[in-house]
Backbone of each chain as ProteinMPNN parsed JSONL, in Angstrom:
{"seq_chain_A": "XXXXXXXXXXXXXXXXXXXXXXXXXXXXXXXXXXXXXXXXXXXXXXXXXXXXXXXXXXXXXXXXXXXXXXXX", "coords_chain_A": {"N_chain_A": [[40.99, -8.23, -33.518], [41.727, -10.384, -36.215], [40.083, -13.327, -36.708], [40.575, -16.55, -37.534], [38.404, -18.828, -38.867], [38.802, -21.272, -39.817], [39.173, -24.169, -39.327], [36.74, -24.957, -38.311], [34.79, -24.564, -40.504], [35.977, -26.58, -41.955], [35.771, -28.858, -40.345], [33.068, -28.926, -40.389], [32.389, -29.19, -43.361], [33.6, -31.525, -43.567], [36.285, -32.159, -44.095], [39.451, -32.782, -44.752], [42.791, -31.348, -44.02], [44.84, -31.584, -45.629], [43.518, -32.417, -48.327], [41.324, -30.069, -48.553], [44.382, -28.414, -49.058], [45.022, -29.237, -51.586], [42.831, -29.044, -53.166], [42.617, -26.257, -52.899], [45.021, -25.712, -54.026], [47.329, -24.614, -52.604], [49.744, -24.748, -50.275], [49.849, -27.463, -47.241], [51.53, -26.572, -45.189], [51.416, -24.077, -45.397], [48.333, -23.097, -45.436], [48.045, -24.249, -42.82], [49.653, -22.638, -41.181], [47.844, -20.016, -41.767], [45.341, -21.452, -40.422], [46.277, -21.36, -37.691], [46.029, -18.858, -37.139], [48.561, -17.566, -37.479], [49.317, -16.384, -39.872], [49.842, -13.094, -42.062], [48.771, -11.88, -43.53], [46.202, -12.241, -45.974], [45.843, -12.967, -49.31], [43.348, -11.934, -51.547], [42.609, -13.68, -53.382], [43.593, -16.362, -52.514], [41.259, -16.506, -50.345], [39.365, -16.611, -52.15], [39.567, -19.032, -53.292], [39.85, -20.615, -51.415], [36.948, -20.415, -49.911], [35.359, -21.051, -52.066], [35.909, -23.939, -52.072], [35.149, -24.726, -49.724], [32.492, -23.977, -49.817], [31.282, -21.844, -49.022], [31.273, -18.733, -47.363], [32.867, -15.578, -46.987], [32.824, -14.663, -44.441], [32.658, -16.895, -42.836], [34.582, -17.644, -42.785], [36.483, -16.035, -42.11], [36.631, -13.971, -39.019], [35.888, -10.944, -37.213], [36.936, -10.013, -33.71], [36.901, -8.02, -31.377], [39.621, -6.391, -29.405], [39.726, -5.66, -27.207], [37.814, -7.061, -25.658], [38.902, -9.686, -25.772], [40.623, -9.644, -24.007], [39.14, -8.851, -21.897]], "CA_chain_A": [[41.955, -8.823, -34.478], [41.013, -10.594, -37.13], [40.199, -14.946, -36.202], [40.471, -17.693, -38.606], [37.644, -20.055, -38.129], [39.226, -22.499, -41.155], [39.067, -25.521, -38.799], [35.426, -25.121, -38.327], [34.512, -24.903, -41.468], [36.727, -27.856, -42.61], [34.882, -29.958, -39.79], [31.79, -28.842, -41.127], [32.34, -30.094, -44.317], [34.463, -32.994, -43.293], [37.585, -31.876, -44.958], [41.123, -32.64, -44.081], [43.928, -30.402, -44.467], [45.619, -32.28, -47.034], [42.4, -32.615, -49.257], [41.734, -28.822, -48.88], [45.456, -28.321, -49.563], [45.214, -30.039, -52.867], [41.839, -28.162, -53.805], [43.122, -24.863, -53.211], [46.477, -25.433, -54.472], [48.099, -24.118, -51.472], [50.488, -25.943, -49.662], [49.437, -27.719, -45.988], [52.025, -25.942, -44.548], [50.673, -22.434, -45.588], [47.164, -23.676, -44.853], [48.449, -24.727, -41.114], [49.848, -21.438, -40.853], [46.308, -19.555, -41.753], [44.49, -22.223, -39.735], [46.527, -21.219, -36.423], [46.071, -17.415, -36.941], [50.102, -17.205, -37.606], [49.621, -15.511, -41.112], [50.282, -11.836, -41.451], [48.12, -11.194, -44.734], [45.816, -13.244, -47.37], [45.596, -12.762, -50.734], [41.893, -12.384, -52.186], [42.597, -15.341, -54.694], [43.392, -17.533, -51.673], [40.232, -16.173, -49.571], [38.301, -16.774, -53.224], [39.81, -20.601, -53.648], [38.99, -21.325, -49.696], [35.504, -20.121, -49.82], [34.792, -22.225, -53.743], [36.42, -25.402, -52.012], [34.502, -25.215, -48.903], [31.394, -23.589, -50.378], [30.988, -20.969, -47.672], [31.342, -17.015, -47.478], [34.446, -15.101, -46.182], [32.464, -14.305, -42.812], [32.407, -18.007, -42.018], [36.111, -17.85, -42.729], [37.309, -14.792, -41.032], [35.561, -13.292, -37.82], [36.416, -9.909, -36.235], [36.82, -9.777, -32.466], [37.337, -6.537, -30.629], [40.931, -7.124, -28.883], [39.368, -5.554, -25.287], [36.717, -8.346, -25.356], [39.461, -10.482, -25.804], [41.401, -9.066, -22.785], [37.885, -9.299, -20.679]], "C_chain_A": [[40.763, -10.145, -35.158], [41.145, -13.011, -36.691], [39.68, -15.498, -37.413], [39.31, -18.458, -38.493], [37.894, -21.012, -39.635], [38.594, -23.847, -40.637], [37.716, -25.594, -38.42], [34.916, -25.255, -39.21], [34.786, -26.041, -42.042], [35.974, -29.018, -41.674], [33.799, -30.007, -40.121], [31.568, -29.324, -42.27], [33.384, -31.483, -44.779], [35.534, -33.356, -44.386], [38.745, -31.843, -44.392], [41.918, -31.348, -44.73], [44.682, -30.532, -45.962], [44.495, -32.154, -48.543], [42.18, -30.762, -49.562], [43.123, -27.692, -49.503], [45.283, -28.672, -51.434], [43.996, -29.246, -53.829], [42.238, -26.808, -54.234], [44.183, -24.4, -53.763], [47.556, -24.379, -53.546], [48.836, -25.068, -50.612], [50.128, -26.222, -47.844], [50.367, -27.034, -45.009], [51.685, -24.265, -44.17], [49.31, -22.628, -44.899], [46.776, -23.65, -43.233], [48.422, -23.389, -40.391], [48.407, -20.068, -40.804], [45.639, -20.021, -40.688], [44.658, -21.605, -38.328], [46.594, -19.729, -36.253], [47.786, -17.007, -36.859], [50.256, -16.189, -38.791], [49.448, -14.151, -40.745], [48.866, -11.353, -42.729], [47.506, -12.501, -45.411], [45.166, -12.512, -48.087], [43.979, -13.285, -50.923], [41.871, -13.312, -52.562], [42.666, -16.13, -53.581], [42.274, -17.435, -50.912], [39.488, -17.062, -50.588], [38.442, -18.191, -53.486], [39.135, -21.159, -52.234], [37.403, -21.661, -49.985], [35.01, -21.108, -51.031], [35.261, -23.464, -52.794], [35.674, -25.854, -50.871], [33.133, -24.606, -48.737], [30.924, -22.888, -49.36], [31.607, -19.547, -48.158], [32.677, -16.688, -46.757], [33.76, -14.811, -44.972], [32.608, -15.575, -42.038], [33.867, -18.153, -41.908], [36.979, -17.124, -41.709], [36.268, -14.203, -39.998], [36.742, -11.992, -37.136], [36.205, -9.852, -34.609], [37.781, -8.791, -31.738], [38.852, -6.957, -29.518], [40.778, -6.452, -27.441], [38.367, -6.893, -25.029], [37.784, -9.883, -25.125], [40.191, -10.42, -24.172], [40.217, -9.249, -21.664], [37.79, -10.77, -20.542]], "O_chain_A": [[39.662, -10.586, -34.829], [42.158, -13.686, -36.502], [38.733, -15.137, -38.113], [39.449, -18.928, -37.364], [36.948, -21.302, -40.367], [37.753, -24.504, -41.249], [37.512, -26.762, -38.088], [34.233, -26.277, -39.138], [33.889, -26.601, -42.672], [35.601, -30.047, -42.237], [33.297, -31.125, -40.23], [30.522, -29.963, -42.391], [33.709, -32.081, -45.805], [35.663, -34.296, -45.17], [39.079, -30.968, -43.593], [41.63, -30.628, -45.685], [44.927, -29.813, -46.93], [44.902, -31.797, -49.649], [42.709, -30.196, -50.519], [43.008, -26.632, -50.119], [45.657, -27.851, -52.272], [44.198, -28.911, -54.997], [42.248, -26.307, -55.358], [44.456, -23.226, -54.014], [48.374, -23.568, -53.978], [48.363, -26.17, -50.334], [50.142, -25.215, -47.137], [49.897, -26.924, -43.876], [51.705, -23.581, -43.146], [49.236, -22.275, -43.722], [45.778, -23.264, -42.625], [47.685, -23.003, -39.483], [48.181, -19.37, -39.815], [45.253, -19.175, -39.882], [43.656, -21.296, -37.683], [47.188, -19.301, -35.263], [48.127, -16.093, -36.108], [51.113, -15.306, -38.778], [49.066, -13.793, -39.631], [48.13, -10.396, -42.488], [48.09, -13.584, -45.438], [44.273, -11.697, -47.854], [43.47, -14.373, -50.655], [41.016, -14.078, -52.119], [41.645, -16.813, -53.497], [42.019, -18.588, -50.567], [38.991, -18.116, -50.192], [37.426, -18.715, -53.943], [38.175, -21.914, -52.083], [36.839, -22.734, -50.199], [34.184, -21.968, -50.727], [34.388, -24.287, -53.068], [35.432, -27.055, -50.752], [32.592, -24.675, -47.634], [30.016, -23.424, -48.725], [32.292, -19.373, -49.167], [33.362, -17.463, -46.09], [34.681, -14.661, -44.168], [32.683, -15.543, -40.809], [34.345, -18.771, -40.956], [37.805, -17.471, -40.864], [35.096, -14.027, -40.33], [37.907, -12.087, -36.75], [35.043, -9.585, -34.303], [39.003, -8.803, -31.589], [38.808, -8.032, -28.921], [41.627, -6.675, -26.578], [38.449, -7.563, -24.0], [37.464, -10.879, -24.476], [40.099, -11.352, -23.373], [40.483, -9.802, -20.597], [36.984, -11.266, -19.754]]}, "seq_chain_B": "XXXXXXXXXXXXXXXXXXXXXXXXXXXXXXXXXXXXXXXXXXXXXXXXXXXXXXXXXXXXXXXXXXXXXXXXXXXXXXXXXXXXXXXXXXXXXXXXXXXXXXXXXXXXXXXXXXXXXXXXXXXXXXXXXXXXXXXXXXXXXXXXXXXXXX", "coords_chain_B": {"N_chain_B": [[72.439, -12.981, -63.807], [73.892, -16.041, -63.48], [73.65, -18.823, -61.477], [75.876, -19.916, -61.105], [77.96, -18.001, -61.485], [77.219, -16.472, -59.575], [77.901, -17.719, -57.355], [80.686, -18.379, -57.741], [81.591, -15.448, -57.433], [80.642, -15.05, -54.741], [82.255, -16.741, -53.296], [85.149, -15.939, -54.023], [84.887, -13.598, -52.559], [84.708, -14.356, -50.364], [87.404, -15.367, -49.91], [88.768, -13.232, -49.928], [88.255, -11.8, -47.88], [89.608, -13.737, -46.547], [92.242, -13.548, -46.672], [92.634, -10.7, -46.023], [92.178, -11.123, -43.449], [94.594, -12.722, -42.752], [96.512, -10.681, -43.5], [95.856, -8.628, -41.452], [96.713, -10.048, -39.156], [99.277, -10.332, -39.745], [99.969, -7.604, -40.004], [99.339, -7.11, -37.114], [101.851, -8.293, -35.984], [103.976, -6.907, -37.207], [103.864, -4.16, -35.995], [105.071, -2.591, -33.86], [107.423, -2.43, -34.563], [107.419, -1.465, -37.141], [106.561, 1.146, -36.672], [108.113, 2.004, -35.189], [110.332, 2.637, -36.894], [109.35, 3.934, -38.617], [108.871, 6.389, -37.237], [111.477, 7.176, -36.779], [112.421, 7.085, -39.132], [111.053, 9.645, -40.075], [112.262, 11.699, -38.207], [111.203, 12.048, -36.171], [110.492, 12.189, -32.651], [110.28, 9.96, -30.038], [108.613, 9.809, -27.653], [105.668, 9.664, -28.199], [105.861, 7.296, -29.267], [104.43, 4.727, -27.577], [101.792, 5.87, -27.273], [100.738, 5.526, -29.945], [101.418, 3.178, -31.025], [99.581, 1.583, -29.478], [96.927, 2.819, -30.562], [96.957, 1.978, -33.142], [96.957, -0.731, -32.891], [94.367, -1.056, -31.629], [92.825, -0.033, -33.654], [93.887, -2.213, -35.532], [92.622, -4.514, -34.024], [89.74, -3.634, -34.353], [89.375, -3.816, -37.068], [89.768, -6.8, -37.561], [87.594, -7.45, -35.857], [85.548, -6.577, -37.89], [86.292, -7.351, -40.183], [85.463, -10.523, -39.66], [82.907, -10.076, -38.901], [82.017, -9.627, -41.954], [82.761, -11.81, -43.146], [81.184, -13.628, -42.076], [78.811, -12.495, -43.022], [78.684, -12.911, -45.541], [78.55, -15.641, -45.43], [75.823, -15.939, -44.901], [74.701, -15.11, -47.024], [75.25, -16.988, -48.873], [74.052, -19.097, -47.871], [71.284, -18.532, -48.598], [70.087, -16.564, -46.635], [70.005, -13.305, -46.836], [67.957, -11.384, -46.379], [67.52, -11.05, -43.498], [67.049, -10.357, -39.834], [69.728, -11.122, -38.438], [71.539, -10.261, -40.704], [71.13, -7.545, -40.86], [71.86, -7.077, -37.952], [74.635, -7.302, -38.549], [75.467, -5.705, -40.574], [75.13, -3.382, -38.928], [77.059, -3.747, -37.245], [79.53, -3.427, -38.721], [79.339, -1.184, -39.923], [79.399, 0.291, -37.643], [82.244, -0.429, -36.992], [83.599, 0.68, -38.824], [83.23, 3.593, -38.232], [84.453, 3.537, -35.637], [87.081, 2.868, -36.435], [87.337, 5.378, -37.725], [87.469, 7.216, -35.891], [89.877, 6.129, -34.637], [91.858, 6.785, -36.358], [91.79, 9.533, -36.541], [92.674, 10.043, -34.287], [95.02, 9.551, -34.776], [95.889, 11.181, -36.336], [97.275, 13.553, -35.219], [99.915, 12.939, -35.495], [100.356, 11.661, -37.883], [100.084, 12.878, -40.794], [98.362, 11.879, -43.202], [97.023, 10.403, -41.901], [94.225, 11.549, -41.245], [93.207, 11.491, -43.68], [92.652, 8.964, -44.298], [90.648, 8.346, -42.182], [88.494, 10.324, -42.669], [87.802, 8.701, -44.882], [86.943, 6.286, -43.683], [84.714, 7.347, -42.242], [82.978, 8.109, -44.209], [82.714, 5.674, -45.448], [81.538, 4.358, -43.21], [78.864, 5.854, -43.342], [77.941, 5.155, -45.496], [77.714, 2.155, -45.478], [75.635, 2.405, -42.886], [73.584, 3.283, -44.153], [73.224, 1.341, -45.947], [72.571, -0.787, -44.47], [70.211, 0.284, -43.188], [68.432, -0.041, -45.758], [68.327, -2.806, -45.91], [67.38, -3.34, -43.496], [64.73, -2.694, -44.121], [64.173, -4.298, -46.231], [64.11, -6.867, -45.076], [61.701, -6.046, -43.209], [59.906, -6.196, -45.314], [59.849, -8.675, -46.711], [59.355, -10.458, -44.603], [56.851, -9.79, -44.103], [55.792, -10.601, -46.528], [56.385, -13.058, -46.193], [54.86, -14.131, -44.651], [52.469, -13.765, -45.673], [49.507, -16.0, -46.959]], "CA_chain_B": [[73.552, -13.409, -63.297], [73.423, -17.291, -63.175], [74.111, -19.336, -60.221], [77.561, -20.612, -60.92], [78.396, -16.634, -61.289], [77.021, -15.699, -58.209], [78.522, -18.802, -56.201], [82.188, -17.541, -57.893], [81.701, -14.216, -56.889], [80.727, -15.26, -53.112], [83.897, -17.629, -53.246], [85.722, -14.743, -54.069], [84.728, -12.44, -51.09], [85.251, -15.156, -48.974], [88.76, -15.734, -50.19], [89.204, -11.722, -49.955], [88.24, -11.952, -46.253], [90.551, -14.978, -45.51], [93.504, -12.993, -47.116], [92.581, -9.633, -45.337], [92.722, -11.478, -42.023], [95.963, -13.102, -42.625], [97.099, -9.628, -43.32], [95.738, -8.187, -40.085], [97.778, -10.883, -38.249], [100.997, -9.934, -40.248], [100.334, -6.168, -39.143], [99.758, -6.875, -35.746], [102.929, -8.863, -35.481], [105.076, -6.203, -37.381], [103.132, -2.825, -35.779], [106.105, -2.03, -33.42], [108.722, -2.248, -35.457], [107.235, -0.616, -38.586], [106.24, 2.205, -36.107], [109.988, 2.455, -34.722], [111.179, 2.774, -38.165], [108.785, 5.391, -39.356], [109.009, 7.361, -36.435], [112.905, 7.155, -36.696], [112.717, 7.812, -40.706], [110.697, 11.07, -40.103], [112.843, 12.248, -37.631], [110.178, 12.191, -35.164], [110.837, 11.629, -31.13], [109.985, 8.498, -29.575], [107.666, 10.098, -26.67], [104.34, 9.248, -28.361], [105.268, 5.63, -29.748], [103.649, 3.935, -26.941], [100.406, 5.586, -27.626], [100.551, 5.452, -31.147], [101.475, 1.669, -31.204], [98.412, 1.243, -28.712], [95.971, 2.941, -31.262], [97.577, 1.359, -34.168], [96.632, -2.277, -32.422], [93.127, -0.86, -31.348], [92.599, -0.062, -34.865], [93.659, -3.435, -36.181], [91.505, -5.264, -33.416], [88.283, -3.348, -34.623], [89.47, -4.172, -38.278], [89.275, -8.08, -37.341], [86.023, -7.451, -35.88], [84.914, -5.965, -39.259], [86.319, -8.656, -41.073], [84.75, -11.797, -39.183], [81.663, -10.022, -39.462], [82.171, -9.766, -43.518], [82.89, -13.354, -43.448], [79.655, -14.234, -41.307], [77.661, -12.106, -43.869], [78.921, -13.704, -47.02], [78.0, -17.428, -45.234], [74.454, -15.838, -44.848], [74.567, -15.083, -48.122], [75.62, -18.254, -49.559], [72.886, -19.898, -47.095], [70.379, -17.9, -48.905], [69.719, -15.809, -45.742], [70.124, -12.126, -47.074], [67.057, -9.989, -45.719], [67.123, -10.792, -41.662], [67.821, -9.606, -38.604], [71.031, -11.473, -38.61], [72.61, -9.55, -41.84], [70.978, -6.375, -40.281], [72.986, -6.7, -36.923], [76.203, -7.786, -38.86], [75.561, -4.583, -41.342], [75.333, -2.614, -38.106], [78.771, -3.789, -36.531], [80.583, -3.308, -39.98], [79.16, 0.832, -40.099], [79.991, 0.666, -36.315], [83.551, -0.71, -37.014], [84.148, 1.929, -39.77], [82.93, 5.036, -37.197], [85.503, 3.218, -34.784], [88.205, 3.15, -37.322], [87.674, 6.759, -37.93], [87.99, 7.553, -34.19], [91.322, 6.07, -33.886], [92.606, 7.431, -37.378], [91.308, 10.737, -36.238], [93.405, 10.844, -33.12], [96.757, 9.261, -35.308], [96.253, 12.319, -37.237], [98.157, 14.836, -34.954], [100.923, 12.397, -35.12], [100.575, 11.137, -39.158], [98.703, 13.945, -41.838], [97.352, 11.017, -43.878], [95.865, 9.551, -41.232], [93.026, 12.48, -41.823], [92.282, 11.115, -45.297], [92.014, 7.499, -43.264], [89.474, 8.816, -41.156], [87.798, 10.859, -43.518], [87.623, 7.505, -45.52], [86.337, 5.336, -42.549], [83.558, 8.021, -41.629], [82.41, 7.944, -45.473], [82.379, 3.96, -45.407], [80.603, 3.949, -42.367], [77.742, 5.947, -43.659], [77.489, 3.863, -46.439], [77.025, 1.062, -44.488], [74.575, 2.534, -42.307], [72.348, 3.156, -45.324], [72.78, 0.008, -46.439], [71.527, -1.166, -43.236], [68.503, 0.59, -43.478], [67.921, -0.682, -46.713], [68.284, -4.188, -45.81], [66.324, -3.493, -42.484], [63.401, -2.58, -44.816], [63.814, -5.444, -47.092], [63.673, -7.908, -44.057], [60.414, -6.25, -42.523], [58.976, -6.326, -46.135], [60.241, -10.189, -46.885], [59.021, -11.082, -43.212], [55.124, -9.816, -44.039], [55.417, -11.264, -47.829], [56.325, -14.457, -45.83], [53.584, -14.181, -43.836], [51.044, -13.476, -46.637], [48.911, -16.868, -47.6]], "C_chain_B": [[73.362, -14.824, -62.972], [74.005, -17.39, -61.859], [75.518, -19.57, -60.083], [78.696, -18.877, -60.786], [78.582, -15.886, -60.135], [77.846, -16.566, -57.048], [80.099, -18.004, -56.445], [82.29, -16.105, -57.196], [81.666, -14.172, -55.249], [81.904, -15.941, -52.845], [84.844, -16.136, -53.178], [85.913, -13.596, -53.349], [85.181, -13.087, -50.225], [86.511, -15.281, -48.878], [89.184, -14.301, -49.74], [89.526, -11.435, -48.522], [89.277, -12.337, -45.291], [92.238, -14.093, -45.859], [93.727, -11.534, -46.364], [92.717, -10.215, -43.703], [94.1, -12.158, -41.591], [96.918, -11.711, -42.924], [97.028, -8.867, -42.059], [96.391, -8.852, -39.09], [99.119, -10.232, -38.744], [101.193, -8.754, -39.977], [99.923, -6.091, -38.041], [101.32, -7.509, -35.098], [104.253, -7.445, -35.939], [104.523, -4.589, -36.481], [104.532, -2.128, -34.923], [107.263, -1.958, -33.868], [108.661, -1.413, -36.789], [107.096, 1.054, -37.639], [107.847, 3.053, -35.715], [110.373, 3.112, -35.875], [110.657, 3.815, -38.764], [108.919, 6.502, -38.722], [110.959, 8.018, -36.869], [113.355, 8.063, -38.19], [112.437, 9.355, -40.876], [111.221, 11.886, -39.258], [112.021, 12.547, -36.351], [110.839, 11.779, -33.748], [109.966, 10.437, -30.72], [108.803, 8.577, -28.191], [106.11, 9.635, -26.68], [104.475, 7.883, -28.892], [104.546, 5.031, -28.995], [101.907, 4.148, -27.592], [100.043, 5.628, -28.994], [100.722, 3.813, -31.721], [99.898, 0.823, -30.709], [97.412, 1.442, -29.689], [95.861, 2.138, -32.639], [96.957, -0.466, -33.611], [95.048, -2.357, -31.79], [92.19, -0.983, -32.623], [92.667, -1.613, -35.739], [92.854, -4.673, -35.43], [90.101, -4.87, -34.317], [88.354, -3.905, -36.341], [89.393, -6.131, -38.155], [88.04, -8.222, -36.968], [85.153, -7.615, -36.763], [84.853, -7.224, -39.809], [85.803, -10.139, -40.767], [83.343, -11.43, -39.481], [80.993, -9.824, -40.731], [82.054, -11.127, -43.483], [81.356, -14.118, -43.146], [78.661, -13.416, -42.501], [77.843, -12.695, -44.988], [78.472, -15.325, -46.673], [76.447, -17.369, -45.402], [74.148, -15.994, -45.807], [74.487, -16.113, -49.229], [74.508, -19.358, -48.922], [71.532, -19.448, -47.704], [69.542, -16.885, -47.7], [70.013, -14.322, -45.602], [69.479, -11.111, -46.546], [66.74, -10.668, -44.444], [67.461, -10.196, -40.958], [69.297, -9.841, -38.287], [71.816, -10.705, -39.716], [72.315, -8.45, -41.425], [72.125, -6.095, -39.201], [74.26, -6.385, -37.493], [76.726, -6.322, -39.547], [75.962, -3.376, -40.063], [76.325, -2.696, -37.042], [79.676, -3.27, -37.811], [80.569, -1.728, -40.176], [79.49, 0.766, -38.412], [81.512, 0.566, -36.068], [84.412, 0.602, -37.844], [84.115, 3.094, -38.826], [84.561, 4.648, -36.269], [86.798, 3.511, -34.979], [88.685, 4.399, -37.312], [88.264, 7.602, -36.796], [89.341, 7.576, -34.063], [92.335, 6.848, -34.728], [92.607, 8.947, -37.171], [92.469, 11.355, -35.045], [94.977, 10.41, -33.631], [97.082, 10.84, -36.375], [97.171, 13.372, -36.847], [99.595, 14.009, -35.373], [101.401, 12.101, -36.918], [99.563, 12.412, -39.993], [97.94, 13.31, -42.501], [96.627, 10.53, -42.914], [94.498, 9.911, -41.214], [92.081, 11.988, -42.279], [92.082, 9.978, -44.944], [90.752, 7.74, -42.813], [88.281, 9.461, -41.803], [86.781, 9.753, -44.281], [86.2, 6.606, -44.616], [84.977, 5.996, -42.227], [82.706, 8.03, -42.821], [81.809, 6.421, -45.81], [81.415, 3.768, -44.391], [78.977, 4.571, -42.528], [77.49, 5.596, -44.816], [76.931, 2.72, -46.075], [76.004, 1.245, -43.665], [73.412, 2.849, -42.98], [72.125, 2.193, -45.997], [72.253, -0.858, -45.547], [70.463, -0.852, -42.941], [67.913, -0.058, -44.32], [67.562, -2.132, -46.447], [67.578, -4.248, -44.745], [64.879, -3.367, -43.166], [63.086, -3.837, -45.418], [63.281, -6.489, -46.147], [62.265, -7.637, -43.468], [59.549, -6.474, -44.075], [58.935, -7.764, -46.484], [59.482, -10.895, -45.551], [57.072, -10.927, -43.615], [55.235, -10.567, -45.578], [55.425, -12.976, -47.137], [55.207, -15.019, -45.189], [52.146, -14.061, -44.677], [50.738, -15.101, -47.124], [48.163, -16.488, -49.059]], "O_chain_B": [[72.56, -14.962, -62.049], [74.622, -16.53, -61.23], [76.182, -19.42, -59.057], [79.77, -18.718, -60.206], [79.446, -15.106, -59.736], [78.322, -16.067, -56.028], [80.608, -17.243, -55.622], [83.201, -15.856, -56.407], [82.42, -13.477, -54.569], [82.574, -15.464, -51.929], [85.047, -15.484, -52.154], [86.833, -12.784, -53.445], [85.946, -12.67, -49.355], [86.947, -15.328, -47.727], [90.187, -14.34, -49.028], [90.575, -11.011, -48.037], [89.707, -11.938, -44.208], [93.205, -14.219, -45.109], [94.88, -11.189, -46.107], [93.404, -9.604, -42.886], [94.594, -12.166, -40.464], [98.085, -11.756, -42.534], [98.08, -8.453, -41.573], [96.665, -8.206, -38.078], [99.891, -9.66, -37.974], [102.341, -8.426, -39.677], [99.998, -4.948, -37.593], [101.785, -7.228, -33.993], [105.176, -7.105, -35.199], [105.471, -3.819, -36.637], [105.005, -1.107, -35.422], [108.108, -1.246, -33.327], [109.599, -0.846, -37.35], [107.629, 2.041, -38.146], [108.366, 4.153, -35.908], [110.776, 4.269, -35.754], [111.351, 4.605, -39.405], [109.073, 7.567, -39.32], [111.336, 9.154, -37.156], [114.081, 9.034, -38.401], [113.139, 10.156, -41.494], [110.76, 13.023, -39.356], [112.423, 13.417, -35.579], [111.773, 10.979, -33.808], [108.915, 10.179, -31.307], [108.227, 7.566, -27.788], [105.435, 9.33, -25.697], [103.452, 7.213, -29.032], [103.634, 4.532, -29.653], [101.121, 3.335, -28.078], [98.839, 5.792, -29.192], [100.168, 3.397, -32.738], [99.304, -0.102, -31.261], [96.791, 0.409, -29.938], [94.794, 1.744, -33.11], [96.55, -1.198, -34.513], [94.531, -3.436, -31.498], [91.186, -1.687, -32.738], [91.745, -2.061, -36.421], [92.487, -5.662, -36.064], [89.477, -5.756, -34.901], [87.326, -4.399, -36.803], [88.697, -6.594, -39.059], [87.301, -9.001, -37.57], [84.212, -8.409, -36.738], [83.898, -7.99, -39.94], [85.755, -10.917, -41.72], [82.608, -12.165, -40.141], [79.767, -9.811, -40.836], [80.984, -11.568, -43.902], [80.69, -14.899, -43.826], [77.625, -14.027, -42.764], [76.781, -13.07, -45.484], [78.11, -16.1, -47.558], [75.79, -18.303, -45.862], [73.33, -16.892, -46.01], [73.799, -16.055, -50.247], [74.21, -20.376, -49.546], [70.563, -20.063, -47.259], [68.398, -16.508, -47.956], [70.267, -13.907, -44.472], [70.043, -10.065, -46.225], [65.539, -10.89, -44.292], [68.279, -9.319, -41.238], [70.025, -8.918, -37.922], [73.001, -10.572, -39.409], [73.357, -7.796, -41.467], [73.034, -5.274, -39.325], [74.942, -5.434, -37.111], [77.822, -5.803, -39.336], [76.912, -2.605, -40.199], [76.429, -1.891, -36.116], [80.657, -2.595, -37.501], [81.565, -1.09, -40.518], [80.104, 1.807, -38.176], [82.071, 1.235, -35.2], [85.441, 1.213, -37.555], [85.224, 3.602, -38.662], [85.554, 5.374, -36.292], [87.558, 4.118, -34.225], [89.84, 4.745, -37.061], [89.208, 8.392, -36.789], [90.01, 8.504, -33.607], [93.328, 7.418, -34.276], [93.524, 9.575, -37.701], [92.943, 12.481, -34.896], [95.979, 10.818, -33.044], [98.097, 11.311, -36.888], [97.794, 14.045, -37.668], [100.496, 14.82, -35.591], [102.569, 12.276, -37.266], [98.412, 12.681, -39.648], [96.805, 13.762, -42.651], [95.467, 10.211, -43.174], [93.605, 9.065, -41.179], [90.897, 11.863, -41.967], [90.952, 9.679, -45.328], [89.803, 7.117, -43.288], [87.144, 9.128, -41.47], [85.552, 9.777, -44.342], [85.011, 6.428, -44.879], [84.065, 5.224, -41.933], [81.513, 7.951, -42.528], [80.717, 6.14, -46.303], [80.454, 3.037, -44.632], [78.016, 3.999, -42.014], [76.343, 5.926, -45.117], [75.785, 2.361, -46.345], [75.271, 0.261, -43.566], [72.306, 2.709, -42.456], [71.082, 2.008, -46.624], [71.442, -1.701, -45.929], [69.673, -1.638, -42.418], [66.918, -0.708, -43.997], [66.465, -2.557, -46.809], [66.904, -5.278, -44.729], [63.938, -3.986, -42.67], [62.018, -4.426, -45.246], [62.165, -6.976, -46.326], [61.559, -8.606, -43.189], [58.434, -6.975, -43.933], [57.775, -8.167, -46.576], [59.045, -12.032, -45.732], [56.242, -11.813, -43.411], [54.318, -11.387, -45.603], [54.668, -13.878, -47.495], [54.768, -16.168, -45.233], [51.008, -14.263, -44.253], [51.697, -15.608, -47.707], [47.569, -17.36, -49.694]]}, "name": "protein", "num_of_chains": 2, "seq": "XXXXXXXXXXXXXXXXXXXXXXXXXXXXXXXXXXXXXXXXXXXXXXXXXXXXXXXXXXXXXXXXXXXXXXXXXXXXXXXXXXXXXXXXXXXXXXXXXXXXXXXXXXXXXXXXXXXXXXXXXXXXXXXXXXXXXXXXXXXXXXXXXXXXXXXXXXXXXXXXXXXXXXXXXXXXXXXXXXXXXXXXXXXXXXXXXXXXXXXXXXXXXXXXXXXXXXXXXXXXXX"}
């Protein structure tokens, strides 16, 4: 599964959800859905905006974890 | 199609379902008498009278269920909840009601030949609603995916 480590990056950059929301022009509700791994898909434009706002790469935001490892 | 036209169309449909509900109530009241008069008019015996009346009442009840499902579906459309599991289940119910009516009227065809035509029409309507149900189900799936896309 894909883990979204948005909260980790936001903490590193000391940015609140509201501030990030205004910077990337996505509602705080939708960012919260993304942050809590509830999103079904993410647009590339959204990833682009988030990476730009947090000054990070995609790998800092998205992490692949094997489902079997989670089970163990 | 602007919002006022849409709203008007939905309200007209809602009024129609209410009229149908009242008509079904009237039909339920007159079924026994109408059956007797029809059998007398056609010169048919009264040995199957009870069975015919039971089948007509079953058909009337099925129509009630379908009418209520239609009204609830219209309510969902009015609140904007169109492509959802609720709408799909209501369409499934409507399709099932049509097939059930087809069975009733097929059974009545042995007494009234025109019932065969009604049974065929009901099967056709059931098939159409079944296809529409599948379309809405797929639309609901796509909408859920889209809603979950950030």
